[in-house]
Structure formats: C-alpha cells, structure tokens
SERO-4910 file (N, C-alpha, C, O; in steps of 0.05 Angstrom, whole numbers):
BEGIN
 pado doro    nc1    nc2    nc3   cac1   cac2   cac3    cc1    cc2    cc3    oc1    oc2    oc3
  Unk    A    -16    423   -144    -19    395   -137    -22    392   -107     -5    401    -92
  Unk    A    -43    378    -99    -49    375    -71    -54    346    -64    -68    332    -78
  Unk    A    -41    337    -42    -44    310    -33    -53    311     -4    -42    326     12
  Unk    A    -74    295      3    -83    293     30    -76    265     41    -80    245     28
  Unk    A    -66    265     66    -60    241     80    -78    239    104    -76    257    122
  Unk    A    -94    219    106   -113    216    128   -101    196    148    -97    173    142
  Unk    A    -95    207    172    -82    191    193    -54    202    196    -37    199    178
  Unk    A    -48    214    219    -21    227    224     -4    210    243     14    220    256
  Unk    A    -10    184    244      7    166    260     33    161    246     42    177    230
  Unk    A     46    139    254     73    134    243     74    133    213     91    145    201
  Unk    A     54    118    201     55    115    172     47    142    158     61    151    140
  Unk    A     26    155    167     17    180    155     38    202    157     44    215    137
  Unk    A     49    205    181     70    226    184     95    220    168    107    239    157
  Unk    A    102    195    166    126    188    151    121    192    121    138    201    106
  Unk    A     96    186    112     89    192     84     91    222     78    103    230     58
  Unk    A     81    238     96     83    267     93    111    276     92    119    293     75
  Unk    A    128    265    109    156    273    110    171    265     85    184    282     72
  Unk    A    168    240     77    182    230     53    172    244     27    188    251     10
  Unk    A    146    248     25    135    260      1    143    290      0    149    300    -22
  Unk    A    143    304     22    151    332     22    180    335     14    187    355      2
  Unk    A    197    316     21    225    317     13    229    314    -17    249    323    -27
  Unk    A    210    302    -30    212    299    -59    207    326    -74    217    330    -96
  Unk    A    193    345    -61    187    371    -72    173    369    -99    179    383   -118
  Unk    A    153    351   -100    138    347   -125    109    355   -122     94    354   -142
  Unk    A    100    362    -98     72    372    -94     73    399    -81     92    405    -66
  Unk    A     53    415    -86     52    442    -74     43    441    -45     54    455    -29
  Unk    A     24    423    -39     12    423    -13      5    395     -4     -6    379    -19
  Unk    A     11    389     21      4    364     34    -14    370     58     -5    385     76
  Unk    A    -38    359     58    -55    362     81    -52    336     98    -57    314     88
  Unk    A    -45    340    123    -42    317    141    -65    319    161    -66    338    177
  Unk    A    -84    300    160   -109    302    175   -111    280    195   -106    256    189
  Unk    A   -120    286    219   -124    266    240   -147    275    259   -152    299    261
  Unk    A   -159    256    271   -182    262    289   -172    272    317   -187    285    331
  Unk    A   -147    266    323   -136    274    349   -130    304    350   -117    314    332
  Unk    A   -139    317    370   -136    346    372   -107    354    371    -91    345    388
  Unk    A    -99    371    352    -73    384    349    -51    364    343    -27    372    341
  Unk    A    -57    339    339    -37    319    333    -24    323    306      1    324    303
  Unk    A    -41    326    285    -31    330    258    -16    357    256      3    360    242
  Unk    A    -26    377    271    -13    403    271     15    401    281     34    413    270
  Unk    A     19    386    302     46    383    314     64    368    295     87    376    291
  Unk    A     54    346    283     71    331    264     78    348    240    101    347    231
  Unk    A     59    363    229     64    379    205     84    401    211    100    409    194
  Unk    A     82    413    235    101    434    242    129    424    243    148    437    234
  Unk    A    133    401    255    159    388    256    170    383    228    194    389    223
  Unk    A    154    372    211    162    366    183    169    392    169    189    394    155
  Unk    A    152    412    172    156    438    158    182    451    165    195    464    148
  Unk    A    190    449    190    215    462    199    239    448    188    261    459    188
  Unk    A    236    423    179    258    408    167    262    416    138    284    415    128
  Unk    A    240    425    125    241    428     96    260    451     86    271    449     64
  Unk    A    263    471    102    281    493     94    310    483     93    326    494     78
  Unk    A    316    463    109    344    451    109    349    437     82    371    438     72
  Unk    A    329    423     72    333    406     49    324    420     23    328    409      1
  Unk    A    313    444     25    307    459      1    281    452    -12    278    456    -36
  Unk    A    261    442      3    235    436     -9    216    459     -5    216    472     16
  Unk    A    199    464    -25    179    485    -23    151    475    -18    132    490    -19
  Unk    A    149    449    -11    123    438     -5    112    449     21    126    451     41
  Unk    A     86    455     21     73    464     46     59    440     58     43    427     46
  Unk    A     65    435     84     53    413     99     36    426    120     45    440    138
  Unk    A     10    420    119    -10    433    137    -25    411    153    -37    393    141
  Unk    A    -24    414    179    -38    395    197    -66    405    203    -70    428    208
  Unk    A    -85    386    202   -113    393    206   -126    373    225   -121    349    223
  Unk    A   -142    383    244   -157    365    262   -185    361    251   -202    379    254
  Unk    A   -191    338    240   -218    328    234   -235    348    217   -259    349    221
  Unk    A   -223    363    199   -238    381    182   -233    372    153   -214    381    141
  Unk    A   -250    356    142   -246    344    116   -249    365     94   -240    360     71
  Unk    A   -261    387     99   -264    408     79   -237    419     70   -234    429     48
  Unk    A   -217    417     88   -190    426     81   -176    408     61   -156    416     50
  Unk    A   -187    385     56   -176    367     36   -187    372      8   -181    358    -11
  Unk    A   -204    392      5   -218    398    -20   -199    399    -44   -177    411    -42
  Unk    A   -208    386    -65   -193    386    -91   -166    373    -89   -147    381   -103
  Unk    A   -164    352    -73   -139    337    -72   -137    320    -97   -156    309   -107
  Unk    A   -113    318   -108   -107    300   -131   -106    271   -122   -115    253   -135
  Unk    A    -93    267    -98    -90    240    -87    -97    241    -58    -89    260    -44
  Unk    A   -111    221    -48   -117    218    -20   -106    191    -10   -112    170    -22
  Unk    A    -89    193     10    -76    169     21    -89    162     48    -90    179     66
  Unk    A    -99    138     50   -114    129     74    -95    112     91    -89     89     83
  Unk    A    -86    122    113    -68    107    131    -81    102    159    -68     90    176
  Unk    A   -105    112    163   -117    112    190   -126     84    197   -128     66    180
  Unk    A   -133     80    222   -142     54    232   -124     46    255   -103     58    260
  Unk    A   -131     24    269   -115     15    291    -92     -3    280    -97    -19    262
  Unk    A    -68      0    290    -46    -16    280    -46    -43    294    -60    -48    314
  Unk    A    -30    -61    283    -27    -88    295    -11    -86    321      8    -70    323
  Unk    A    -19   -102    339     -4   -106    364      7   -134    365     -2   -151    349
  Unk    A     27   -140    382     37   -167    384     15   -187    389     -3   -183    406
  Unk    A     15   -209    374     -5   -230    377    -29   -227    359    -45   -245    356
  Unk    A    -31   -203    345    -53   -198    327    -44   -204    298    -21   -200    292
  Unk    A    -63   -214    282    -57   -215    254    -74   -194    239    -90   -181    252
  Unk    A    -69   -191    213    -84   -170    198   -114   -175    199   -129   -156    198
  Unk    A   -122   -200    200   -151   -206    201   -165   -195    225   -188   -187    224
  Unk    A   -150   -194    248   -162   -185    273   -171   -156    271   -189   -147    286
  Unk    A   -160   -141    253   -165   -112    251   -190   -106    234   -198    -83    232
  Unk    A   -201   -126    221   -218   -122    198   -243   -105    203   -245    -83    191
  Unk    A   -260   -113    221   -285    -98    223   -282    -71    236   -296    -52    229
  Unk    A   -263    -69    255   -258    -43    268   -248    -23    247   -258      0    245
  Unk    A   -228    -31    231   -217    -14    211   -236     -9    188   -235     12    176
  Unk    A   -253    -28    182   -272    -24    160   -291     -1    167   -297     15    149
  Unk    A   -299      2    192   -317     24    200   -302     51    196   -313     70    187
  Unk    A   -276     51    204   -261     76    202   -256     83    173   -260    106    165
  Unk    A   -249     64    157   -243     69    128   -268     78    113   -267     96     97
  Unk    A   -291     65    119   -316     73    107   -322    102    113   -330    117     96
  Unk    A   -319    110    138   -325    137    147   -307    158    133   -318    178    123
  Unk    A   -281    154    133   -263    174    122   -264    176     92   -262    197     80
  Unk    A   -268    153     78   -270    154     49   -296    168     40   -296    183     21
  Unk    A   -317    163     55   -343    176     49   -341    206     52   -352    221     35
  Unk    A   -328    215     72   -324    244     76   -305    256     55   -310    278     45
  Unk    A   -284    241     49   -264    252     31   -275    256      2   -268    277    -10
  Unk    A   -291    238     -8   -300    240    -35   -318    263    -39   -321    273    -62
  Unk    A   -331    272    -18   -349    296    -20   -333    321    -28   -344    337    -43
  Unk    A   -309    323    -19   -293    347    -25   -273    344    -47   -263    363    -58
  Unk    A   -267    319    -54   -248    314    -76   -259    292    -95   -249    269    -95
  Unk    A   -280    298   -110   -293    277   -126   -276    265   -148   -284    244   -159
  Unk    A   -254    278   -155   -237    268   -177   -211    255   -167   -194    248   -183
  Unk    A   -209    252   -141   -184    243   -129   -179    213   -135   -197    197   -139
  Unk    A   -153    206   -135   -144    178   -134   -139    171   -105   -129    188    -90
  Unk    A   -146    147    -97   -144    139    -69   -123    116    -67   -124     96    -81
  Unk    A   -104    119    -49    -85     98    -43    -90     89    -14    -90    104      5
  Unk    A    -96     63    -12   -103     51     14    -80     36     26    -66     20     13
  Unk    A    -75     42     51    -52     31     66    -61     15     90    -46     -3     99
  Unk    A    -85     20    100    -95      8    125    -99    -22    122   -106    -31    100
  Unk    A    -94    -37    143    -96    -66    143   -123    -75    154   -136    -61    170
  Unk    A   -132    -99    145   -121   -117    125   -124   -104     97   -147    -98     89
  Unk    A   -103   -100     83   -102    -81     61   -121    -88     38   -135    -70     29
  Unk    A   -121   -112     30   -138   -120      7   -168   -116     13   -183   -107     -4
  Unk    A   -175   -123     37   -203   -120     45   -210    -90     49   -232    -81     41
  Unk    A   -192    -74     60   -197    -46     64   -198    -31     37   -213    -12     34
  Unk    A   -183    -41     17   -185    -29    -10   -213    -35    -21   -224    -17    -34
  Unk    A   -223    -59    -17   -250    -66    -26   -271    -49    -12   -290    -39    -25
  Unk    A   -268    -45     14   -287    -28     29   -287      0     18   -308     12     14
  Unk    A   -263     11     12   -261     38      1   -275     40    -26   -289     59    -32
  Unk    A   -270     20    -43   -282     20    -70   -312     19    -68   -326     34    -82
  Unk    A   -323      2    -51   -352      0    -48   -364     25    -36   -387     31    -42
  Unk    A   -349     39    -20   -359     64     -8   -358     86    -28   -377    102    -30
  Unk    A   -336     88    -42   -331    111    -60   -349    110    -85   -357    131    -95
  Unk    A   -353     86    -96   -369     83   -120   -358     99   -143   -372    112   -159
  Unk    A   -331     98   -146   -318    110   -169   -305     88   -185   -306     65   -177
  Unk    A   -293     95   -208   -280     75   -224   -257     62   -208   -242     76   -193
  Unk    A   -255     36   -210   -236     21   -193   -207     29   -199   -190     24   -183
  Unk    A   -202     41   -222   -175     50   -228   -165     71   -210   -141     77   -208
  Unk    A   -184     83   -195   -177    105   -177   -174     97   -148   -169    113   -130
  Unk    A   -177     71   -142   -176     61   -115   -155     38   -115   -160     16   -125
  Unk    A   -132     44   -103   -109     26   -106    -98     20    -78    -93     37    -62
  Unk    A    -93     -6    -73    -81    -14    -48    -51    -17    -50    -41    -28    -70
  Unk    A    -37     -6    -31     -7     -9    -30     -1    -37    -18     -5    -41      6
  Unk    A      9    -55    -34     14    -82    -24     40    -93    -34     60    -96    -19
  Unk    A     40   -100    -60     63   -115    -71     89   -100    -71    111   -112    -69
  Unk    A     88    -73    -71    113    -57    -70    127    -63    -43    151    -68    -43
  Unk    A    112    -62    -22    124    -67      5    133    -96      7    155   -101     17
  Unk    A    117   -114     -1    125   -142      0    150   -147    -17    168   -163     -9
  Unk    A    152   -134    -40    175   -137    -57    200   -126    -44    221   -139    -46
  Unk    A    199   -103    -32    223    -92    -20    233   -109      4    257   -111      9
  Unk    A    214   -121     18    222   -139     40    235   -164     28    256   -174     38
  Unk    A    224   -175      7    235   -198     -6    263   -192    -17    282   -208    -13
  Unk    A    266   -169    -29    292   -161    -40    313   -157    -18    336   -163    -22
  Unk    A    304   -147      4    322   -143     27    333   -170     36    357   -173     39
  Unk    A    315   -189     41    324   -215     51    341   -229     30    360   -243     37
  Unk    A    334   -227      5    350   -239    -16    378   -226    -17    398   -241    -20
  Unk    A    380   -200    -14    406   -187    -16    424   -195      7    448   -197      4
  Unk    A    412   -200     30    428   -210     53    439   -238     48    461   -245     55
  Unk    A    422   -255     35    430   -282     29    452   -283      8    470   -299      9
  Unk    A    449   -265    -13    467   -266    -36    491   -247    -32    510   -248    -48
  Unk    A    490   -231    -11    512   -211     -6    515   -193    -30    537   -188    -40
  Unk    A    493   -182    -39    493   -163    -62    475   -140    -55    460   -140    -36
  Unk    A    476   -120    -72    459    -96    -68    430   -103    -75    424   -115    -95
  Unk    A    411    -95    -57    382    -99    -64    374    -83    -88    353    -89   -101
  Unk    A    389    -62    -96    383    -47   -120    384    -64   -145    370    -58   -165
  Unk    A    400    -84   -144    404   -101   -168    384   -124   -171    384   -138   -190
  Unk    A    367   -126   -150    347   -148   -150    320   -139   -161    310   -119   -152
  Unk    A    310   -154   -180    283   -148   -191    265   -171   -183    272   -195   -186
  Unk    A    242   -165   -172    224   -186   -163    195   -177   -168    189   -154   -173
  Unk    A    177   -197   -167    149   -192   -171    133   -210   -152    137   -234   -151
  Unk    A    115   -198   -138     98   -213   -119     69   -208   -126     61   -186   -133
  Unk    A     53   -229   -125     24   -228   -129      9   -235   -104     21   -243    -84
  Unk    A    -18   -233   -105    -34   -243    -84    -39   -223    -61    -33   -199    -64
  Unk    A    -50   -233    -40    -58   -217    -17    -33   -207     -2    -12   -220     -2
  Unk    A    -37   -184     12    -15   -173     28    -16   -188     55    -33   -183     72
  Unk    A      3   -206     59      4   -222     83     15   -249     78     32   -253     60
  Unk    A      6   -269     94     18   -296     93     13   -311     68     26   -331     62
  Unk    A     -7   -302     52    -13   -316     27     -2   -302      2    -10   -308    -20
  Unk    A     17   -283      6     30   -270    -16     44   -291    -34     51   -313    -24
  Unk    A     47   -285    -60     58   -304    -79     82   -292    -93     79   -280   -114
  Unk    A    106   -295    -81    130   -286    -95    136   -305   -118    134   -329   -115
  Unk    A    143   -294   -141    146   -310   -165    176   -315   -170    191   -298   -178
  Unk    A    184   -340   -165    212   -348   -168    221   -344   -197    243   -335   -202
  Unk    A    204   -351   -216    211   -349   -245    215   -320   -254    230   -315   -273
  Unk    A    203   -301   -239    204   -273   -247    224   -257   -230    223   -232   -230
  Unk    A    241   -271   -215    260   -257   -198    288   -260   -211    296   -281   -220
  Unk    A    303   -237   -211    330   -237   -223    348   -218   -208    339   -201   -193
  Unk    A    374   -221   -214    394   -202   -203    409   -191   -227    424   -205   -240
  Unk    A    405   -165   -232    416   -151   -255    410   -167   -281    427   -169   -298
  Unk    A    386   -178   -283    378   -192   -306    385   -221   -306    376   -236   -324
  Unk    A    400   -231   -287    408   -259   -285    387   -273   -269    381   -265   -246
  Unk    A    375   -295   -279    353   -309   -265    363   -318   -237    386   -326   -234
  Unk    A    345   -316   -218    352   -322   -190    361   -351   -186    377   -357   -168
  Unk    A    352   -369   -204    360   -397   -201    390   -401   -206    401   -422   -199
  Unk    A    403   -381   -218    432   -382   -221    447   -377   -194    470   -383   -192
  Unk    A    432   -367   -175    444   -360   -149    436   -378   -126    452   -384   -109
  Unk    A    411   -387   -126    402   -404   -104    379   -422   -113    365   -415   -132
  Unk    A    376   -444    -99    356   -464   -106    328   -454   -100    325   -435    -85
  Unk    A    308   -467   -111    281   -460   -106    274   -465    -76    259   -450    -64
  Unk    A    285   -486    -64    280   -492    -36    292   -470    -18    279   -462      1
  Unk    A    316   -461    -25    328   -440     -9    313   -414    -12    309   -398      6
  Unk    A    303   -409    -37    287   -385    -42    261   -386    -26    251   -366    -16
  Unk    A    250   -410    -22    226   -413     -7    230   -405     22    212   -394     35
  Unk    A    254   -411     33    260   -403     60    260   -372     62    251   -361     82
  Unk    A    269   -359     42    270   -329     42    241   -319     39    235   -298     50
  Unk    A    225   -332     23    197   -325     20    183   -326     48    167   -308     54
  Unk    A    189   -346     63    176   -349     89    185   -326    107    169   -316    123
  Unk    A    210   -318    106    220   -295    121    205   -269    112    197   -253    129
  Unk    A    200   -267     86    186   -244     75    158   -243     86    148   -221     94
  Unk    A    144   -266     86    117   -266     96    115   -258    125     95   -246    133
  Unk    A    136   -263    141    136   -256    169    150   -230    175    154   -222    198
  Unk    A    158   -216    153    173   -191    156    158   -170    173    170   -157    190
  Unk    A    132   -166    167    117   -147    182    112   -156    211    114   -140    229
  Unk    A    106   -181    214    102   -192    241    127   -190    258    125   -184    282
  Unk    A    150   -194    246    175   -191    261    178   -163    272    187   -159    295
  Unk    A    171   -143    256    173   -115    265    153   -110    288    160    -96    307
  Unk    A    129   -120    285    109   -117    306    119   -128    332    116   -116    353
  Unk    A    131   -152    331    141   -165    355    164   -149    368    167   -149    392
  Unk    A    180   -137    351    203   -121    361    195    -94    372    206    -85    393
  Unk    A    176    -81    359    169    -53    366    143    -51    381    138    -30    393
  Unk    A    126    -71    379    100    -70    392     80    -56    375     57    -51    384
  Unk    A     86    -50    350     68    -37    331     77    -43    303     98    -54    299
  Unk    A     60    -35    283     66    -41    255     90    -25    245     97     -4    256
  Unk    A    101    -34    223    123    -20    209    112      6    197     88      9    192
  Unk    A    130     25    193    120     50    181    139     62    160    130     74    141
  Unk    A    165     58    162    183     71    143    181     58    115    177     72     95
  Unk    A    184     31    114    182     18     88    155     21     75    153     26     51
  Unk    A    133     18     91    106     24     79    104     52     68     93     56     46
  Unk    A    114     71     82    112     99     74    128    104     48    118    117     30
  Unk    A    152     93     47    168     96     22    154     83     -2    156     93    -24
  Unk    A    140     61      3    126     47    -18    103     64    -28     98     66    -52
  Unk    A     88     77    -10     66     95    -18     77    118    -34     65    126    -55
  Unk    A     99    130    -26    110    154    -39    118    146    -68    116    162    -86
  Unk    A    128    122    -72    136    113    -98    111    112   -116    112    119   -140
  Unk    A     88    103   -105     63    103   -121     54    131   -127     46    137   -150
  Unk    A     55    149   -107     46    177   -111     63    190   -133     52    204   -150
  Unk    A     89    185   -132    107    197   -152    100    187   -180    101    203   -199
  Unk    A     94    162   -183     87    151   -209     62    163   -220     60    169   -244
  Unk    A     43    169   -203     17    181   -211     22    210   -218     13    220   -239
  Unk    A     35    225   -201     40    254   -205     56    259   -231     50    277   -246
  Unk    A     77    243   -234     95    247   -257     85    233   -282     97    235   -304
  Unk    A     63    218   -280     53    202   -302     75    185   -315     78    184   -339
  Unk    A     91    172   -297    115    159   -306    111    130   -316    130    117   -325
  Unk    A     86    120   -315     79     94   -326     97     72   -313    107     54   -327
  Unk    A    100     73   -287    115     53   -273     98     28   -270     74     29   -267
  Unk    A    112      5   -270     98    -21   -265    104    -30   -237    127    -36   -231
  Unk    A     83    -33   -221     86    -42   -194     64    -63   -189     45    -65   -203
  Unk    A     69    -79   -168     48    -97   -159     31    -83   -138     42    -75   -117
  Unk    A      6    -79   -144    -12    -64   -126    -38    -81   -123    -44    -98   -139
  Unk    A    -52    -75   -101    -78    -88    -97    -99    -73   -112   -105    -50   -106
  Unk    A   -111    -86   -132   -131    -73   -149   -155    -91   -153   -154   -115   -147
  Unk    A   -177    -79   -162   -202    -94   -166   -201   -110   -192   -196    -99   -213
  Unk    A   -205   -136   -189   -203   -153   -212   -231   -159   -224   -250   -163   -209
  Unk    A   -233   -158   -250   -259   -162   -264   -257   -185   -283   -269   -184   -305
  Unk    A   -243   -205   -276   -239   -228   -294   -210   -234   -300   -203   -256   -309
  Unk    A   -192   -214   -294   -164   -219   -298   -155   -242   -279   -164   -244   -257
  Unk    A   -138   -259   -289   -128   -282   -274   -151   -300   -266   -149   -315   -246
  Unk    A   -174   -298   -281   -198   -314   -275   -209   -308   -248   -220   -326   -235
  Unk    A   -206   -284   -239   -216   -275   -212   -233   -251   -216   -228   -233   -232
  Unk    A   -255   -250   -200   -274   -227   -203   -282   -217   -175   -282   -232   -155
  Unk    A   -289   -191   -174   -301   -179   -151   -283   -182   -126   -293   -188   -104
  Unk    A   -258   -178   -130   -239   -180   -107   -215   -161   -112   -207   -157   -134
  Unk    A   -205   -150    -90   -180   -135    -91   -157   -154    -85   -157   -168    -65
  Unk    A   -137   -154   -103   -114   -173   -100    -90   -160   -113    -93   -145   -132
  Unk    A    -66   -167   -103    -42   -156   -114    -34   -169   -141    -31   -193   -143
  Unk    A    -32   -152   -161    -23   -161   -188     -6   -138   -200     -9   -115   -191
  Unk    A     10   -143   -220     25   -121   -232      7   -103   -248    -10   -112   -264
  Unk    A     11    -77   -244     -4    -57   -258     14    -34   -268     36    -31   -259
  Unk    A      4    -19   -287     17      4   -297      4     29   -284    -20     33   -287
  Unk    A     20     45   -270     10     68   -256     17     93   -271     40     97   -280
  Unk    A     -3    111   -275      2    136   -288    -17    157   -277    -28    153   -255
  Unk    A    -21    179   -291    -36    201   -281    -65    194   -275    -78    208   -258
  Unk    A    -76    174   -287   -104    166   -282   -107    144   -262   -128    133   -258
  Unk    A    -85    137   -249    -85    115   -229    -76     89   -243    -55     89   -256
  Unk    A    -92     68   -240    -86     43   -253    -94     45   -283   -117     45   -289
  Unk    A    -74     46   -300    -79     49   -329    -80     23   -343    -91     21   -365
  Unk    A    -69      2   -331    -69    -24   -343    -64    -45   -322    -46    -42   -306
  Unk    A    -78    -67   -323    -72    -91   -307    -58   -111   -325    -68   -118   -346
  Unk    A    -34   -119   -316    -18   -137   -333    -22   -166   -324    -18   -173   -301
  Unk    A    -31   -182   -344    -36   -210   -338    -12   -227   -347     -4   -226   -371
  Unk    A     -1   -241   -328     22   -258   -334     13   -286   -341     -9   -295   -333
  Unk    A     29   -300   -356     23   -328   -363     34   -346   -341     57   -356   -342
  Unk    A     18   -350   -320     27   -365   -297     26   -395   -303      9   -405   -318
  Unk    A     44   -410   -290     43   -439   -292     23   -449   -271     12   -434   -256
  Unk    A     18   -475   -271     -2   -486   -253      4   -481   -224    -14   -474   -209
  Unk    A     29   -484   -216     36   -480   -188     30   -451   -180     19   -446   -158
  Unk    A     38   -432   -197     34   -404   -191      4   -397   -190     -5   -382   -173
  Unk    A    -12   -408   -210    -41   -403   -210    -54   -414   -185    -72   -401   -173
  Unk    A    -45   -437   -176    -57   -449   -152    -51   -432   -127    -68   -429   -110
  Unk    A    -26   -422   -125    -19   -405   -103    -35   -379   -103    -44   -370    -82
  Unk    A    -39   -368   -127    -55   -343   -129    -84   -348   -122    -96   -332   -108
  Unk    A    -94   -371   -131   -122   -378   -124   -125   -382    -94   -145   -374    -82
  Unk    A   -105   -394    -81   -106   -398    -52   -106   -372    -38   -121   -368    -18
  Unk    A    -90   -353    -47    -89   -326    -36   -116   -312    -39   -126   -300    -20
  Unk    A   -128   -315    -63   -154   -302    -68   -176   -314    -50   -194   -300    -41
  Unk    A   -174   -341    -46   -194   -354    -29   -192   -343      0   -212   -340     13
  Unk    A   -167   -339      9   -164   -328     36   -177   -300     39   -190   -295     58
  Unk    A   -172   -283     19   -184   -257     19   -215   -259     18   -229   -245     32
  Unk    A   -225   -277      1   -254   -280     -1   -266   -289     25   -288   -280     33
  Unk    A   -253   -307     39   -263   -317     65   -263   -295     85   -281   -294    102
  Unk    A   -243   -277     84   -243   -254    102   -267   -236     96   -280   -226    115
  Unk    A   -272   -231     71   -293   -213     63   -321   -224     71   -339   -208     76
  Unk    A   -323   -250     73   -348   -262     82   -354   -255    111   -377   -254    119
  Unk    A   -333   -251    126   -336   -244    154   -340   -214    158   -347   -205    180
  Unk    A   -336   -199    137   -339   -170    139   -368   -161    140   -384   -170    124
  Unk    A   -374   -144    159   -401   -134    162   -405   -110    144   -410    -88    153
  Unk    A   -403   -116    118   -403    -94     98   -431    -82     95   -434    -58     91
  Unk    A   -452    -99     96   -479    -89     92   -488    -68    113   -504    -51    107
  Unk    A   -476    -70    136   -483    -51    157   -469    -24    153   -477     -4    165
  Unk    A   -449    -24    135   -435      1    130   -445     16    105   -447     40    104
  Unk    A   -451      0     84   -456     12     58   -485      9     50   -493     18     28
***
C-alpha cells in the first residue's frame, strides 16, 4: 500500500507524520517542488518511527512525480496558504493553476488512485481536480466537513463542559463561512443537542466554528495544519481499511439535494473505492435554503475561475 502526499508544508508533513504513526501503509511518498525540503521533512519523521514502532517507510522527493507511481491514494495539500486578511476566495486562481498541474502529472503515474483534496478554496479545488483528472467522481474527494465538524464539536464541548468524544454532529455545504451545521442532527451521547442549549446559543457556536480557521490564521499568520491533517488521515484510514465510515466530504453532486455539477459537502460512505454512497437527508426548508445559499456561493466562485485556460 502506497500513499503519496503532494506538498511538504505544514499540512503535508503533518499528514505524513500522523499517517505513518498509524502503521497502516507500507510507503508514504512526500513530494515537494522545493529542493531537498521533502527529504528533510521525511528524514525527521522517519527517525521518529523507530520510537513508536511503525514500519512505514517515509520517502521525501523533490519534484519527481514518477516516484509516486502506483499510489493507492494521492493527497493534494500544495498551494499557497492563507495569510491574515485573506479569505479562501483570494487563493482561487493561483491555487487552481497549481492543483491542475500536480493532478495532471499524478494521474499519469497512478491511473487508479483515489485523490483527497485539501488545498483551499477546497470545494473549488476539488472541482478543478475532477475536471483535470477525468476519472469517476467517486475517486476525487474534498476534505471539508470532517474538519468543520471537529471544530464545531470542540466549541460545543467547551460550552457544555463535556468531552468532544461524546458529541455527534453533521455539517453540510461549502468549507468556509457558508457551512451548514445541522442543529437537528447534533447530539451528545445520543441526547439531542436541544436538551442542552437553545438554537440561538447554538447559532453563536456555529459562528465561532465558521471563524475557526480564520482565528488560527490571525494568531499564527498562516493556515491551520494539525486538525486538517488528522481529518485527512481519518479519510485515508477509512479507504484503506474499507471500513465504510460515514463522513461529510466535498463530493461531486449529480442531482443529489437538487444540485448538479458542483462539489459540496454532504454525508458520504467511504470505503475502498472512495465515495461508495452519497447519503441524502430529508432536510427541512430552513436547512435546504442554507444549503442552497452555500451552493450559490460556490457557484459564484467558480464563475470567476479561469478554468478554460487550464483545461
């Protein structure tokens, strides 16, 4: 089993580190365009693995995509990160060019791979990857709702003074300010969230969740990396183990939720073939309107995308 991670920055290197600690893949290729950068990161990770008893080989490569040959999963983390004052939209065309280039090179050497997209703006970059790769959409998956969900659960756990492990939540929509946390589908150890706090108070926590990534950017001067990396590794593990986990991921919709030709976060079943099922919930009018608003935001971003010049 071989996994390639493209981009050895904070997110990519953290993905390699966390995934190697799982000891569920034989080889991880960490690839970056910067000379010797991935080699240095992989060497540091590799020297840690003997301490924790992992047999995974982590290999750093500078800009040689042939070394990714026959990867089962390819994780795309490259692109420029957000800086203070930037939103995800600001990154769009620059990162689209990068994502188009690396996905086009990757598919040449791993024609059967599943692709997990992490680069922002995530839903649009997932669409760019899909249009570039021209493979079944079940194999091109954006990491979105998992990260949004863990942020939501964190803020809820602080408010309720309980363990985040006991909180179950579900978020739909775009990764960003138009995400749609579902109050009706949130519970604590099976107890509906409305038993603990009002809808208005929950809305305050949703607003904190929406700004969770921006808060980290303002504090650190760059995007988050630990929680996103852990979210990616959870997806990889579900695919490798064929564990049929249900997560909210950004996937290509073909009429589900009355939406077409767009990547958007919805609950899916993940297994060895990637997205094995898209789960359609019976949303009420308020929830449908919020999801439509999120989809419209993504559609408006895509209209600004200079996609024809790339593909």
